[in-house]
N, C-alpha and C positions, 0 to 999 in steps of 0.2 A: 796392760789393759786399763789400769788407773790413769796413765799419762794419756792415753788416746782420749778418755773421757772428759779429761781436764781441756785437751787441745779443741774438742767438738763443742765444750761449754763456752770457751772464749770465742769460736766461731759464730756462736748463736747469738751471744750476747752482743758481738760487734755489729750484727746483722740487724738486731733490734734497736741498737743506736742509731744506726745509720738510717733505718727506718722511720724512727722517731724524728730525728733531724729534718727528714725530708717532709714528714707529714706538718712539721712546725715551722716549715719554710718561711721566712719572711721576705715579701716581695715589694715592699713599701718602705718609705721613710718619712717619720713624722716632722712637722714643724717644731722647732725648738719650744719648750714649755707644753707642748700637748701630749697626751696618751691616749690610748684606745677608748676610755671613757669619757675623756673631754677634748673632744676634737673642736678646735677654733679657726685654724688656718690649714693652708693647703697640704694635702697629702701627695708625698711625692711617690707616685707609681712606678715600678721598673717597668721598661718595655721589653726586655729580653731577659733570658735565663738561660745560661749554657748554650748560647749560640740560637737558642729558640725563642721566636715572637711570643710575648704575652698578650693574651686578648682579655681585656677587662670588661665586666658588666657591673651595672649598679642596681640596687633595689630602688634607689631614689635617686635617679641622675640629675633632679632638679637641687638636690642638696649637695651630692658629691658626684661629680662627672665623671667619666671614664677617663678623665686627662687628672684627676686628682683635685679639681677646682671645688672648693667649698663654699656654699651660700648657706650661711647659717638662719635658722628660724628668727624670727622678729622678736623682740624683746616682750616677755611674760608668755611667749609661747612655748609649748612643751619641747624638750629635747627630741631629736629624731634618731631613731636608731637605724643605721645604713648598713646593709651587708654588701661587701664588694667581693667578687668572685673573679680570680685568675685562671685562665685556661691555658696550659702549658703543654703543648705535645701531647694533647688527649687526657692529661691530667689536671684535674681542677683544686684548687686552692682557694677556701673561703675565709674571710675576714669580717669581723663586725665592728662597727665604730658608733660611738654615740656623739653627735653632734649638738652641741649646746647652742642655746639661743644667744643673740647679741645683748649686751648690758646696758644700752642707751648711754654709754660713756663713750663720746667719740674716739679719744686716745686709746682708750683699752681695747675698744672694737677694732682699731687699726692695727694695734701692736699687743695683741693678748698676752704675748710672751713676756712683757713687763711684768706682769703678775702684782701690780702696785694700785691701789686704789687711789692714790694721789700722786700721780705722776706729775713730773716738773716738765714735761714736754708741752711746747706752745707752738702751735701751727702758725706759720708766716706765709704771706704770699710773696711773689716775685720781687715787687718794689722794695719790701722791707728786708729782702735779702740781699739786695743790690746795695741798700743803705748802710746795712751792717758791714759789708766788706768793703765800701768805700770808706766809712768811717773808721772802721777797725775798732770801735769802742769795745770794751771788755764784754765778751759774749762766749757761749759755747752754740755752735751750729751743728746739726745733723742734717746730711742731705741723703735721701734714699727713698724707697717706696716699700709698701707693705707686702707686695708680692715676691720680694727679693729674698731669698732664704738666709742670705749671709746678715741682712737687715736684722731680719725676725731674730737671729742668735745674737748678734753683737750688741745692738742697741740695748737690750737688758742689762749687759755688764757694763757698758759705759753710763747707762743711766743710774745704776745701784751705786758706782764709785762716785758719780757727781754728787748725788744727793748725800753721800758719807762724807764728803769733804765740804758740805756747806754750800754748794752751788744751789740756786734757786729756781733756775730756768734753762732749759736746753730748747733752741729755737730749731723747729723743725720744717724745711721746705721739700716737698716731695717733687724731685726735679725730673722724673720720668718724662713727662710731656716734653720738655725742652731740650732734654740731653739726647738729641737726635743729630742725624746728618743728612744735609740735602745737598744734592749734586757734589759728592765728595768734598762739601765744607761743613763746618759745625753750623747748626741753627743758630742765627745771630743773637739770639737771646740767652743760648748756653755760651757762645763765644765771649758774652759780655761778662759771664761769670768767671770763665778762664782768665779773661784780661786782668781781673782783680786779684788773682792769686799769683804769687810768685813761681816762676817756672820750675824752680827747684822742687817744689812740691808736686808738679804734675808727672803724669804718665803719659805714654803714647798710646792713640787708639790702637786696639787690638789688631785692626786689619788695615787701617790708613794711617801709616806710620807718621805721616808729616803733620796729624793733626793731634794736639795735645787734649789731654782727656781726664775725667775723673770717675772713677767706678763708684758703685753702690755698695756698701755704705761709704761715705765720707764724714769724718768727724773733723771740726775745725775749732781751734782755740784762738781767740782774738784778744789783745790786750795792748795798750799804749801805743795804738796806731799801726799794730802790725801783726802777721800772723804769727802766733808763738808755737804753735803746732798743729800737724794734719797727718791723718790717716785715710788712706782710700784703698778700698779693694778687700783682699782677703788675706789671712795669714797663710803662708807658704803651705801648700799641701792639703789645704783644706777645702772639700768639696761639700758645702752646706746641704746640697739637695740629696745627699747619699750618706752623709756621716756627721756626728757632731765633734766639736772640738774635742781633742784629747786634753788631758790635764796639762801637758807641757804647752800644747797650742794656747790654752785658755790663760795660762800664766804669763806667756809671751804677749798675748794680747792686753792682758790686765797691764803689763809694765808700759806698754805704748800708751794706753789711756791714762795711766798715772802720771806720765811724763806730760803730756798735755794738759791735764787738770792742774797739776801743780804749778804749771807755768802762767796760768790764768786764775790762780787762787784768790777768791774773793777777800776783800780787804777787812781785816779785824775792825769791826765799828768802834771798839773800845781802845784800838791804838795799841793793845797788849803784845 
């Protein structure tokens, strides 16, 4: 009889654990650097669970849309508490997020995941980018855009390593508007960028394979009239909209970035 009660106890405990796990079901993924009490970037809301479609509603759709797009309160306004509800197969799951206001610092508001009050990111325009790629003077360049989840996660790693190794600026160009395809050919503005990069660093377009391409994010190191290193895209197996980098993936990425940064290491002003 004692064994029967033990078995029944195990079954009951297992049932409670499974029930608890279901009640705490997480049907979203936060942008790098964010947490539920500090939302600054997009929330990646799952569209289905166990082959069932998820229907999302928002208490403040003007702040967090049902697609997870976040519009932060303006500088000096109060944070907004948003309740998101996911309905899955007649069961509802409710999540609460606090969306914090903008900081009135452009770089920090574009890339809040930097978590750095003195970022070395400097925004440049298209002509300045082309000039850097043509002259290949010593420079670090980041190409990407703030709605890219890989950009939001990888840039802070590159940025921190760059600052720690004495670099004073990373030039940033948002290439989203020019990185387009028109009639199965690259936008001429993007083609001009591609033409200035050695083909060994380029990848094929994901669907139009005769076109050369750069993914977001792209990090470039220039020095002595040539490209010393370039990384484009994602670490293999990393899906940034649903998972953060594993420890192994992060270390692999850091090794790639260290190689780029060491190749364009700033000159020691004292010649030591």
